[in-house]
PDB file of N, CA, C, O and CB in Angstrom:
ATOM      1  N   MET A   1     -12.415   3.755 -15.376  1.00  0.00           N
ATOM      2  CA  MET A   1     -11.632   4.751 -15.014  1.00  0.00           C
ATOM      3  C   MET A   1     -10.500   4.160 -14.233  1.00  0.00           C
ATOM      4  O   MET A   1     -10.555   3.097 -13.614  1.00  0.00           O
ATOM      5  CB  MET A   1     -12.377   5.755 -14.304  1.00  0.00           C
ATOM      6  N   GLU A   2      -9.459   4.965 -14.328  1.00  0.00           N
ATOM      7  CA  GLU A   2      -8.194   4.259 -13.700  1.00  0.00           C
ATOM      8  C   GLU A   2      -8.116   4.511 -12.023  1.00  0.00           C
ATOM      9  O   GLU A   2      -8.429   5.573 -11.485  1.00  0.00           O
ATOM     10  CB  GLU A   2      -6.737   4.930 -14.468  1.00  0.00           C
ATOM     11  N   LYS A   3      -7.707   3.495 -11.429  1.00  0.00           N
ATOM     12  CA  LYS A   3      -7.605   3.664 -10.195  1.00  0.00           C
ATOM     13  C   LYS A   3      -7.004   4.643  -9.382  1.00  0.00           C
ATOM     14  O   LYS A   3      -7.517   5.214  -8.419  1.00  0.00           O
ATOM     15  CB  LYS A   3      -7.248   2.847  -9.932  1.00  0.00           C
ATOM     16  N   TYR A   4      -5.595   4.828  -9.965  1.00  0.00           N
ATOM     17  CA  TYR A   4      -4.590   5.756  -9.631  1.00  0.00           C
ATOM     18  C   TYR A   4      -4.498   7.023 -10.567  1.00  0.00           C
ATOM     19  O   TYR A   4      -4.077   6.873 -11.714  1.00  0.00           O
ATOM     20  CB  TYR A   4      -3.317   5.033  -9.627  1.00  0.00           C
ATOM     21  N   THR A   5      -4.847   8.160 -10.148  1.00  0.00           N
ATOM     22  CA  THR A   5      -4.569   9.354 -11.227  1.00  0.00           C
ATOM     23  C   THR A   5      -3.744  10.124 -10.800  1.00  0.00           C
ATOM     24  O   THR A   5      -3.433  10.909 -11.695  1.00  0.00           O
ATOM     25  CB  THR A   5      -5.638  10.205 -11.622  1.00  0.00           C
ATOM     26  N   ALA A   6      -3.197  10.320  -9.848  1.00  0.00           N
ATOM     27  CA  ALA A   6      -2.171  11.493  -9.625  1.00  0.00           C
ATOM     28  C   ALA A   6      -0.949  10.867  -9.030  1.00  0.00           C
ATOM     29  O   ALA A   6      -0.714  10.688  -7.835  1.00  0.00           O
ATOM     30  CB  ALA A   6      -2.738  12.694  -8.609  1.00  0.00           C
ATOM     31  N   TRP A   7      -0.191  10.555 -10.091  1.00  0.00           N
ATOM     32  CA  TRP A   7       1.061   9.895  -9.507  1.00  0.00           C
ATOM     33  C   TRP A   7       2.217  11.283  -9.308  1.00  0.00           C
ATOM     34  O   TRP A   7       2.207  12.391  -9.845  1.00  0.00           O
ATOM     35  CB  TRP A   7       1.697   8.522 -10.740  1.00  0.00           C
ATOM     36  N   ARG A   8       3.238  10.628  -8.232  1.00  0.00           N
ATOM     37  CA  ARG A   8       4.193  11.515  -7.766  1.00  0.00           C
ATOM     38  C   ARG A   8       5.524  10.819  -7.749  1.00  0.00           C
ATOM     39  O   ARG A   8       5.476   9.644  -7.385  1.00  0.00           O
ATOM     40  CB  ARG A   8       3.819  12.043  -6.435  1.00  0.00           C
ATOM     41  N   LYS A   9       6.640  11.277  -8.053  1.00  0.00           N
ATOM     42  CA  LYS A   9       7.751  11.007  -7.439  1.00  0.00           C
ATOM     43  C   LYS A   9       8.464  12.036  -6.613  1.00  0.00           C
ATOM     44  O   LYS A   9       8.104  13.202  -6.454  1.00  0.00           O
ATOM     45  CB  LYS A   9       8.495  10.576  -8.315  1.00  0.00           C
ATOM     46  N   SER A  10       9.682  11.363  -6.033  1.00  0.00           N
ATOM     47  CA  SER A  10      10.418  11.991  -5.041  1.00  0.00           C
ATOM     48  C   SER A  10      10.748  13.429  -5.952  1.00  0.00           C
ATOM     49  O   SER A  10      10.696  13.593  -7.171  1.00  0.00           O
ATOM     50  CB  SER A  10      11.822  10.989  -4.481  1.00  0.00           C
ATOM     51  N   SER A  11      11.136  14.471  -4.769  1.00  0.00           N
ATOM     52  CA  SER A  11      11.552  15.806  -5.174  1.00  0.00           C
ATOM     53  C   SER A  11      13.151  15.514  -5.166  1.00  0.00           C
ATOM     54  O   SER A  11      13.858  16.487  -5.427  1.00  0.00           O
ATOM     55  CB  SER A  11      10.986  17.101  -4.094  1.00  0.00           C
ATOM     56  N   ARG A  12      13.633  14.590  -4.962  1.00  0.00           N
ATOM     57  CA  ARG A  12      15.144  14.044  -4.822  1.00  0.00           C
ATOM     58  C   ARG A  12      15.414  13.459  -6.189  1.00  0.00           C
ATOM     59  O   ARG A  12      16.605  13.345  -6.480  1.00  0.00           O
ATOM     60  CB  ARG A  12      15.374  12.824  -3.574  1.00  0.00           C
ATOM     61  N   SER A  13      14.509  13.063  -7.090  1.00  0.00           N
ATOM     62  CA  SER A  13      14.796  12.528  -8.115  1.00  0.00           C
ATOM     63  C   SER A  13      15.086  13.337  -9.074  1.00  0.00           C
ATOM     64  O   SER A  13      14.512  14.426  -9.091  1.00  0.00           O
ATOM     65  CB  SER A  13      14.020  11.801  -8.404  1.00  0.00           C
ATOM     66  N   GLY A  14      16.043  13.009 -10.102  1.00  0.00           N
ATOM     67  CA  GLY A  14      16.535  13.808 -10.965  1.00  0.00           C
ATOM     68  C   GLY A  14      17.843  13.443 -11.580  1.00  0.00           C
ATOM     69  O   GLY A  14      18.232  12.277 -11.516  1.00  0.00           O
ATOM     70  N   GLY A  15      18.618  14.463 -12.235  1.00  0.00           N
ATOM     71  CA  GLY A  15      19.761  14.009 -12.882  1.00  0.00           C
ATOM     72  C   GLY A  15      19.695  13.589 -14.290  1.00  0.00           C
ATOM     73  O   GLY A  15      18.599  13.713 -14.836  1.00  0.00           O
ATOM     74  N   ALA A  16      20.645  13.128 -14.952  1.00  0.00           N
ATOM     75  CA  ALA A  16      20.537  13.157 -16.283  1.00  0.00           C
ATOM     76  C   ALA A  16      19.573  12.111 -16.910  1.00  0.00           C
ATOM     77  O   ALA A  16      19.123  12.307 -18.039  1.00  0.00           O
ATOM     78  CB  ALA A  16      21.819  13.032 -16.782  1.00  0.00           C
ATOM     79  N   ASN A  17      19.233  10.944 -16.158  1.00  0.00           N
ATOM     80  CA  ASN A  17      18.286   9.929 -16.528  1.00  0.00           C
ATOM     81  C   ASN A  17      17.028  10.024 -15.928  1.00  0.00           C
ATOM     82  O   ASN A  17      16.028   9.571 -16.486  1.00  0.00           O
ATOM     83  CB  ASN A  17      18.764   8.699 -16.267  1.00  0.00           C
ATOM     84  N   ASP A  18      16.989  10.600 -14.785  1.00  0.00           N
ATOM     85  CA  ASP A  18      15.519  11.030 -14.081  1.00  0.00           C
ATOM     86  C   ASP A  18      14.679   9.707 -13.889  1.00  0.00           C
ATOM     87  O   ASP A  18      13.465   9.590 -14.056  1.00  0.00           O
ATOM     88  CB  ASP A  18      14.548  12.170 -15.129  1.00  0.00           C
ATOM     89  N   ASN A  19      15.643   8.665 -13.477  1.00  0.00           N
ATOM     90  CA  ASN A  19      15.027   7.350 -13.370  1.00  0.00           C
ATOM     91  C   ASN A  19      14.391   7.320 -11.536  1.00  0.00           C
ATOM     92  O   ASN A  19      15.173   7.479 -10.599  1.00  0.00           O
ATOM     93  CB  ASN A  19      16.424   6.000 -13.824  1.00  0.00           C
ATOM     94  N   CYS A  20      13.278   7.150 -11.389  1.00  0.00           N
ATOM     95  CA  CYS A  20      12.651   6.506 -10.236  1.00  0.00           C
ATOM     96  C   CYS A  20      11.753   5.905 -10.419  1.00  0.00           C
ATOM     97  O   CYS A  20      11.512   5.357 -11.494  1.00  0.00           O
ATOM     98  CB  CYS A  20      12.309   7.134  -9.364  1.00  0.00           C
ATOM     99  N   VAL A  21      10.832   5.847  -9.129  1.00  0.00           N
ATOM    100  CA  VAL A  21       9.486   5.197  -9.026  1.00  0.00           C
ATOM    101  C   VAL A  21       8.592   6.121  -8.723  1.00  0.00           C
ATOM    102  O   VAL A  21       8.991   7.138  -8.155  1.00  0.00           O
ATOM    103  CB  VAL A  21       9.374   4.145  -8.067  1.00  0.00           C
ATOM    104  N   GLU A  22       7.335   5.982  -9.006  1.00  0.00           N
ATOM    105  CA  GLU A  22       6.340   6.818  -8.632  1.00  0.00           C
ATOM    106  C   GLU A  22       5.145   6.398  -8.004  1.00  0.00           C
ATOM    107  O   GLU A  22       4.605   5.359  -8.384  1.00  0.00           O
ATOM    108  CB  GLU A  22       6.023   7.417  -9.585  1.00  0.00           C
ATOM    109  N   VAL A  23       4.635   7.118  -7.032  1.00  0.00           N
ATOM    110  CA  VAL A  23       3.716   6.696  -5.974  1.00  0.00           C
ATOM    111  C   VAL A  23       2.041   7.350  -6.000  1.00  0.00           C
ATOM    112  O   VAL A  23       1.828   8.528  -5.713  1.00  0.00           O
ATOM    113  CB  VAL A  23       4.496   7.149  -4.596  1.00  0.00           C
ATOM    114  N   ALA A  24       1.227   6.639  -6.285  1.00  0.00           N
ATOM    115  CA  ALA A  24      -0.210   7.130  -6.189  1.00  0.00           C
ATOM    116  C   ALA A  24      -0.929   6.629  -5.115  1.00  0.00           C
ATOM    117  O   ALA A  24      -0.586   5.527  -4.686  1.00  0.00           O
ATOM    118  CB  ALA A  24      -0.973   6.819  -7.340  1.00  0.00           C
ATOM    119  N   PHE A  25      -1.985   7.292  -4.517  1.00  0.00           N
ATOM    120  CA  PHE A  25      -3.047   6.843  -3.484  1.00  0.00           C
ATOM    121  C   PHE A  25      -4.190   6.915  -4.070  1.00  0.00           C
ATOM    122  O   PHE A  25      -4.465   7.932  -4.708  1.00  0.00           O
ATOM    123  CB  PHE A  25      -3.142   7.600  -2.238  1.00  0.00           C
ATOM    124  N   ALA A  26      -5.118   5.822  -3.974  1.00  0.00           N
ATOM    125  CA  ALA A  26      -6.457   5.772  -4.599  1.00  0.00           C
ATOM    126  C   ALA A  26      -7.433   6.252  -3.218  1.00  0.00           C
ATOM    127  O   ALA A  26      -7.140   6.402  -2.032  1.00  0.00           O
ATOM    128  CB  ALA A  26      -6.823   4.050  -5.298  1.00  0.00           C
ATOM    129  N   PRO A  27      -8.711   6.409  -3.974  1.00  0.00           N
ATOM    130  CA  PRO A  27      -9.656   6.686  -2.909  1.00  0.00           C
ATOM    131  C   PRO A  27      -9.963   5.476  -1.727  1.00  0.00           C
ATOM    132  O   PRO A  27     -10.320   5.728  -0.576  1.00  0.00           O
ATOM    133  CB  PRO A  27     -10.969   7.037  -3.660  1.00  0.00           C
ATOM    134  N   ASP A  28      -9.797   4.470  -2.139  1.00  0.00           N
ATOM    135  CA  ASP A  28     -10.017   3.233  -1.204  1.00  0.00           C
ATOM    136  C   ASP A  28      -8.942   2.935  -0.463  1.00  0.00           C
ATOM    137  O   ASP A  28      -8.823   1.788  -0.032  1.00  0.00           O
ATOM    138  CB  ASP A  28     -10.352   2.010  -1.887  1.00  0.00           C
ATOM    139  N   GLY A  29      -7.871   4.025  -0.158  1.00  0.00           N
ATOM    140  CA  GLY A  29      -6.573   3.936   0.642  1.00  0.00           C
ATOM    141  C   GLY A  29      -5.326   3.142   0.117  1.00  0.00           C
ATOM    142  O   GLY A  29      -4.171   3.332   0.498  1.00  0.00           O
ATOM    143  N   SER A  30      -5.795   2.086  -0.956  1.00  0.00           N
ATOM    144  CA  SER A  30      -4.494   1.431  -1.657  1.00  0.00           C
ATOM    145  C   SER A  30      -3.473   2.580  -2.246  1.00  0.00           C
ATOM    146  O   SER A  30      -3.637   3.768  -2.521  1.00  0.00           O
ATOM    147  CB  SER A  30      -5.000   0.408  -2.997  1.00  0.00           C
ATOM    148  N   VAL A  31      -2.382   1.721  -2.314  1.00  0.00           N
ATOM    149  CA  VAL A  31      -1.020   2.767  -2.971  1.00  0.00           C
ATOM    150  C   VAL A  31      -0.722   2.106  -4.020  1.00  0.00           C
ATOM    151  O   VAL A  31      -0.809   0.885  -3.888  1.00  0.00           O
ATOM    152  CB  VAL A  31       0.486   3.001  -2.071  1.00  0.00           C
ATOM    153  N   GLY A  32      -0.327   2.578  -5.244  1.00  0.00           N
ATOM    154  CA  GLY A  32       0.295   2.047  -6.295  1.00  0.00           C
ATOM    155  C   GLY A  32       1.694   2.673  -6.551  1.00  0.00           C
ATOM    156  O   GLY A  32       1.936   3.877  -6.458  1.00  0.00           O
ATOM    157  N   VAL A  33       2.649   1.633  -6.909  1.00  0.00           N
ATOM    158  CA  VAL A  33       3.996   2.013  -7.205  1.00  0.00           C
ATOM    159  C   VAL A  33       4.230   1.550  -8.674  1.00  0.00           C
ATOM    160  O   VAL A  33       3.860   0.484  -9.164  1.00  0.00           O
ATOM    161  CB  VAL A  33       5.040   1.366  -6.165  1.00  0.00           C
ATOM    162  N   ARG A  34       4.868   2.487  -9.239  1.00  0.00           N
ATOM    163  CA  ARG A  34       5.438   1.742 -10.791  1.00  0.00           C
ATOM    164  C   ARG A  34       6.623   2.571 -11.020  1.00  0.00           C
ATOM    165  O   ARG A  34       6.913   3.423 -10.181  1.00  0.00           O
ATOM    166  CB  ARG A  34       4.272   1.867 -12.338  1.00  0.00           C
ATOM    167  N   ASP A  35       7.364   2.403 -12.108  1.00  0.00           N
ATOM    168  CA  ASP A  35       8.499   2.523 -12.564  1.00  0.00           C
ATOM    169  C   ASP A  35       8.333   3.869 -13.409  1.00  0.00           C
ATOM    170  O   ASP A  35       7.465   3.768 -14.276  1.00  0.00           O
ATOM    171  CB  ASP A  35       8.936   1.261 -13.268  1.00  0.00           C
ATOM    172  N   SER A  36       8.997   5.145 -13.342  1.00  0.00           N
ATOM    173  CA  SER A  36       8.810   6.052 -13.868  1.00  0.00           C
ATOM    174  C   SER A  36       9.372   6.281 -15.518  1.00  0.00           C
ATOM    175  O   SER A  36       9.191   7.226 -16.286  1.00  0.00           O
ATOM    176  CB  SER A  36       9.202   6.795 -12.953  1.00  0.00           C
ATOM    177  N   LYS A  37       9.992   5.215 -15.658  1.00  0.00           N
ATOM    178  CA  LYS A  37      10.442   5.067 -17.119  1.00  0.00           C
ATOM    179  C   LYS A  37       9.383   4.018 -17.942  1.00  0.00           C
ATOM    180  O   LYS A  37       9.437   3.820 -19.156  1.00  0.00           O
ATOM    181  CB  LYS A  37      12.091   4.432 -17.137  1.00  0.00           C
ATOM    182  N   ASN A  38       8.482   3.437 -17.079  1.00  0.00           N
ATOM    183  CA  ASN A  38       7.486   2.521 -18.107  1.00  0.00           C
ATOM    184  C   ASN A  38       6.302   2.788 -17.331  1.00  0.00           C
ATOM    185  O   ASN A  38       6.034   2.093 -16.352  1.00  0.00           O
ATOM    186  CB  ASN A  38       7.814   0.696 -18.323  1.00  0.00           C
ATOM    187  N   ARG A  39       5.479   3.873 -17.748  1.00  0.00           N
ATOM    188  CA  ARG A  39       4.519   4.529 -17.102  1.00  0.00           C
ATOM    189  C   ARG A  39       3.469   3.610 -17.613  1.00  0.00           C
ATOM    190  O   ARG A  39       2.631   3.610 -16.712  1.00  0.00           O
ATOM    191  CB  ARG A  39       4.390   6.079 -17.375  1.00  0.00           C
ATOM    192  N   ASP A  40       3.062   2.850 -18.531  1.00  0.00           N
ATOM    193  CA  ASP A  40       2.388   2.006 -19.153  1.00  0.00           C
ATOM    194  C   ASP A  40       2.494   0.796 -18.459  1.00  0.00           C
ATOM    195  O   ASP A  40       1.444   0.155 -18.390  1.00  0.00           O
ATOM    196  CB  ASP A  40       2.728   1.947 -20.410  1.00  0.00           C
ATOM    197  N   GLY A  41       3.644   0.235 -17.839  1.00  0.00           N
ATOM    198  CA  GLY A  41       3.877  -1.133 -17.119  1.00  0.00           C
ATOM    199  C   GLY A  41       3.297  -1.700 -15.955  1.00  0.00           C
ATOM    200  O   GLY A  41       2.198  -1.183 -15.753  1.00  0.00           O
ATOM    201  N   ALA A  42       3.535  -2.382 -15.281  1.00  0.00           N
ATOM    202  CA  ALA A  42       2.690  -2.974 -14.036  1.00  0.00           C
ATOM    203  C   ALA A  42       2.974  -2.040 -13.099  1.00  0.00           C
ATOM    204  O   ALA A  42       3.935  -1.274 -13.029  1.00  0.00           O
ATOM    205  CB  ALA A  42       3.057  -4.482 -13.473  1.00  0.00           C
ATOM    206  N   VAL A  43       1.660  -2.238 -12.097  1.00  0.00           N
ATOM    207  CA  VAL A  43       1.540  -1.336 -10.825  1.00  0.00           C
ATOM    208  C   VAL A  43       1.597  -2.150  -9.910  1.00  0.00           C
ATOM    209  O   VAL A  43       0.825  -3.104  -9.820  1.00  0.00           O
ATOM    210  CB  VAL A  43       0.355  -0.490 -10.623  1.00  0.00           C
ATOM    211  N   LEU A  44       2.527  -1.893  -9.091  1.00  0.00           N
ATOM    212  CA  LEU A  44       2.494  -2.572  -7.763  1.00  0.00           C
ATOM    213  C   LEU A  44       1.560  -2.029  -6.900  1.00  0.00           C
ATOM    214  O   LEU A  44       1.595  -0.851  -6.546  1.00  0.00           O
ATOM    215  CB  LEU A  44       3.741  -2.546  -7.096  1.00  0.00           C
ATOM    216  N   ASP A  45       0.418  -3.128  -6.412  1.00  0.00           N
ATOM    217  CA  ASP A  45      -0.709  -2.598  -5.450  1.00  0.00           C
ATOM    218  C   ASP A  45      -0.794  -2.978  -4.127  1.00  0.00           C
ATOM    219  O   ASP A  45      -1.177  -4.110  -3.834  1.00  0.00           O
ATOM    220  CB  ASP A  45      -1.924  -2.914  -5.894  1.00  0.00           C
ATOM    221  N   PHE A  46      -0.493  -2.196  -3.322  1.00  0.00           N
ATOM    222  CA  PHE A  46      -0.298  -2.306  -1.818  1.00  0.00           C
ATOM    223  C   PHE A  46      -1.552  -1.730  -1.126  1.00  0.00           C
ATOM    224  O   PHE A  46      -2.205  -0.785  -1.568  1.00  0.00           O
ATOM    225  CB  PHE A  46       1.041  -1.500  -1.322  1.00  0.00           C
ATOM    226  N   THR A  47      -1.834  -2.457   0.094  1.00  0.00           N
ATOM    227  CA  THR A  47      -3.250  -1.940   0.820  1.00  0.00           C
ATOM    228  C   THR A  47      -2.335  -1.015   1.807  1.00  0.00           C
ATOM    229  O   THR A  47      -1.114  -1.068   1.956  1.00  0.00           O
ATOM    230  CB  THR A  47      -4.455  -3.348   1.739  1.00  0.00           C
ATOM    231  N   ALA A  48      -3.288  -0.143   2.444  1.00  0.00           N
ATOM    232  CA  ALA A  48      -2.970   0.727   3.569  1.00  0.00           C
ATOM    233  C   ALA A  48      -2.283   0.136   4.517  1.00  0.00           C
ATOM    234  O   ALA A  48      -1.308   0.767   4.927  1.00  0.00           O
ATOM    235  CB  ALA A  48      -4.028   1.266   4.152  1.00  0.00           C
ATOM    236  N   ALA A  49      -2.443  -0.619   4.865  1.00  0.00           N
ATOM    237  CA  ALA A  49      -1.464  -1.623   6.160  1.00  0.00           C
ATOM    238  C   ALA A  49      -0.163  -1.771   5.523  1.00  0.00           C
ATOM    239  O   ALA A  49       0.839  -1.322   6.081  1.00  0.00           O
ATOM    240  CB  ALA A  49      -2.095  -3.457   6.563  1.00  0.00           C
ATOM    241  N   GLU A  50      -0.094  -2.400   4.333  1.00  0.00           N
ATOM    242  CA  GLU A  50       1.047  -2.801   3.769  1.00  0.00           C
ATOM    243  C   GLU A  50       2.132  -1.671   3.560  1.00  0.00           C
ATOM    244  O   GLU A  50       3.287  -1.790   3.968  1.00  0.00           O
ATOM    245  CB  GLU A  50       0.689  -3.421   2.556  1.00  0.00           C
ATOM    246  N   TRP A  51       1.699  -0.667   2.949  1.00  0.00           N
ATOM    247  CA  TRP A  51       2.182   0.565   2.876  1.00  0.00           C
ATOM    248  C   TRP A  51       2.609   1.396   4.118  1.00  0.00           C
ATOM    249  O   TRP A  51       3.537   2.204   4.097  1.00  0.00           O
ATOM    250  CB  TRP A  51       1.300   1.183   2.236  1.00  0.00           C
ATOM    251  N   GLY A  52       1.840   1.118   5.200  1.00  0.00           N
ATOM    252  CA  GLY A  52       2.361   1.887   6.321  1.00  0.00           C
ATOM    253  C   GLY A  52       3.103   1.031   6.942  1.00  0.00           C
ATOM    254  O   GLY A  52       3.746   1.580   7.837  1.00  0.00           O
ATOM    255  N   ALA A  53       3.337  -0.363   6.828  1.00  0.00           N
ATOM    256  CA  ALA A  53       4.322  -1.105   7.253  1.00  0.00           C
ATOM    257  C   ALA A  53       5.730  -0.865   6.731  1.00  0.00           C
ATOM    258  O   ALA A  53       6.760  -0.843   7.404  1.00  0.00           O
ATOM    259  CB  ALA A  53       3.954  -2.306   7.030  1.00  0.00           C
ATOM    260  N   PHE A  54       5.590  -0.664   5.249  1.00  0.00           N
ATOM    261  CA  PHE A  54       6.721  -0.496   4.333  1.00  0.00           C
ATOM    262  C   PHE A  54       7.460   0.946   4.878  1.00  0.00           C
ATOM    263  O   PHE A  54       8.674   0.921   5.079  1.00  0.00           O
ATOM    264  CB  PHE A  54       6.141  -0.427   2.640  1.00  0.00           C
ATOM    265  N   VAL A  55       6.786   2.041   5.079  1.00  0.00           N
ATOM    266  CA  VAL A  55       7.007   3.614   5.512  1.00  0.00           C
ATOM    267  C   VAL A  55       7.514   3.507   6.672  1.00  0.00           C
ATOM    268  O   VAL A  55       8.579   4.109   6.814  1.00  0.00           O
ATOM    269  CB  VAL A  55       5.770   4.586   5.609  1.00  0.00           C
ATOM    270  N   GLY A  56       6.985   2.752   7.867  1.00  0.00           N
ATOM    271  CA  GLY A  56       7.649   2.520   8.945  1.00  0.00           C
ATOM    272  C   GLY A  56       8.890   2.061   9.154  1.00  0.00           C
ATOM    273  O   GLY A  56       9.744   2.538   9.901  1.00  0.00           O
ATOM    274  N   GLY A  57       8.980   0.770   8.214  1.00  0.00           N
ATOM    275  CA  GLY A  57      10.155   0.034   8.086  1.00  0.00           C
ATOM    276  C   GLY A  57      11.419   1.044   7.657  1.00  0.00           C
ATOM    277  O   GLY A  57      12.569   0.899   8.072  1.00  0.00           O
ATOM    278  N   VAL A  58      11.019   1.993   6.834  1.00  0.00           N
ATOM    279  CA  VAL A  58      11.923   2.870   5.925  1.00  0.00           C
ATOM    280  C   VAL A  58      12.412   3.937   7.203  1.00  0.00           C
ATOM    281  O   VAL A  58      13.575   4.327   7.310  1.00  0.00           O
ATOM    282  CB  VAL A  58      10.954   3.723   4.405  1.00  0.00           C
ATOM    283  N   LYS A  59      11.536   4.248   7.947  1.00  0.00           N
ATOM    284  CA  LYS A  59      11.572   5.392   8.999  1.00  0.00           C
ATOM    285  C   LYS A  59      12.429   4.722  10.148  1.00  0.00           C
ATOM    286  O   LYS A  59      13.167   5.433  10.829  1.00  0.00           O
ATOM    287  CB  LYS A  59       9.952   5.905   9.561  1.00  0.00           C
ATOM    288  N   ASP A  60      12.339   3.374  10.367  1.00  0.00           N
ATOM    289  CA  ASP A  60      13.224   2.766  11.443  1.00  0.00           C
ATOM    290  C   ASP A  60      14.588   2.180  10.965  1.00  0.00           C
ATOM    291  O   ASP A  60      15.382   1.589  11.697  1.00  0.00           O
ATOM    292  CB  ASP A  60      12.452   1.636  12.132  1.00  0.00           C
ATOM    293  N   ASN A  61      14.751   2.433   9.609  1.00  0.00           N
ATOM    294  CA  ASN A  61      16.197   2.048   8.956  1.00  0.00           C
ATOM    295  C   ASN A  61      16.155   0.367   8.824  1.00  0.00           C
ATOM    296  O   ASN A  61      17.260  -0.162   8.707  1.00  0.00           O
ATOM    297  CB  ASN A  61      17.652   2.610  10.084  1.00  0.00           C
ATOM    298  N   GLU A  62      15.211  -0.342   8.830  1.00  0.00           N
ATOM    299  CA  GLU A  62      15.310  -1.579   8.700  1.00  0.00           C
ATOM    300  C   GLU A  62      15.634  -2.123   7.194  1.00  0.00           C
ATOM    301  O   GLU A  62      15.567  -3.278   6.772  1.00  0.00           O
ATOM    302  CB  GLU A  62      14.146  -2.051   9.239  1.00  0.00           C
ATOM    303  N   PHE A  63      15.958  -1.080   6.609  1.00  0.00           N
ATOM    304  CA  PHE A  63      16.425  -1.707   5.095  1.00  0.00           C
ATOM    305  C   PHE A  63      17.655  -1.155   4.753  1.00  0.00           C
ATOM    306  O   PHE A  63      18.088  -1.286   3.608  1.00  0.00           O
ATOM    307  CB  PHE A  63      15.414  -1.369   3.821  1.00  0.00           C
ATOM    308  N   ASP A  64      18.392  -0.430   5.790  1.00  0.00           N
ATOM    309  CA  ASP A  64      19.675  -0.166   5.702  1.00  0.00           C
ATOM    310  C   ASP A  64      20.684  -1.206   5.089  1.00  0.00           C
ATOM    311  O   ASP A  64      20.454  -2.389   5.342  1.00  0.00           O
ATOM    312  CB  ASP A  64      20.007   0.141   6.918  1.00  0.00           C
ATOM    313  N   ALA A  65      21.836  -0.881   4.269  1.00  0.00           N
ATOM    314  CA  ALA A  65      22.817  -2.072   3.795  1.00  0.00           C
ATOM    315  C   ALA A  65      23.557  -2.304   4.936  1.00  0.00           C
ATOM    316  O   ALA A  65      23.962  -1.391   5.654  1.00  0.00           O
ATOM    317  CB  ALA A  65      23.830  -1.766   2.529  1.00  0.00           C
ATOM    318  N   PRO A  66      23.778  -3.610   5.166  1.00  0.00           N
ATOM    319  CA  PRO A  66      24.761  -4.310   6.133  1.00  0.00           C
ATOM    320  C   PRO A  66      25.879  -3.519   6.137  1.00  0.00           C
ATOM    321  O   PRO A  66      26.193  -2.779   5.205  1.00  0.00           O
ATOM    322  CB  PRO A  66      25.162  -5.762   5.772  1.00  0.00           C
ATOM    323  N   SER A  67      26.591  -3.678   7.333  1.00  0.00           N
ATOM    324  CA  SER A  67      27.825  -2.955   7.546  1.00  0.00           C
ATOM    325  C   SER A  67      28.793  -4.226   6.875  1.00  0.00           C
ATOM    326  O   SER A  67      28.662  -5.441   7.023  1.00  0.00           O
ATOM    327  CB  SER A  67      28.128  -2.460   9.353  1.00  0.00           C
ATOM    328  N   ALA A  68      29.829  -3.439   6.066  1.00  0.00           N
ATOM    329  CA  ALA A  68      30.914  -4.296   5.551  1.00  0.00           C
ATOM    330  C   ALA A  68      31.821  -4.971   6.688  1.00  0.00           C
ATOM    331  O   ALA A  68      32.049  -4.381   7.744  1.00  0.00           O
ATOM    332  CB  ALA A  68      31.811  -3.426   4.617  1.00  0.00           C
ATOM    333  N   PRO A  69      32.254  -6.078   6.438  1.00  0.00           N
ATOM    334  CA  PRO A  69      32.856  -7.245   7.608  1.00  0.00           C
ATOM    335  C   PRO A  69      34.138  -6.356   7.936  1.00  0.00           C
ATOM    336  O   PRO A  69      34.963  -6.744   8.763  1.00  0.00           O
ATOM    337  CB  PRO A  69      33.334  -9.147   6.911  1.00  0.00           C
TER     338      PRO A  69
END
């Protein structure tokens, strides 16, 4: 049985090439991330705590590009 079954991608994904990452949540709380162009490729597997830290960082703008000098 596959660990992740319900993959989804951002509603903002689109355009000519439709490239994006997809995310799925497993019953054990882990989170999978994969490339939408290569659905049979590798899956990055995160614990719920790791995913929560990442989402928190996104919300806190920790990953914004630095300002130009």
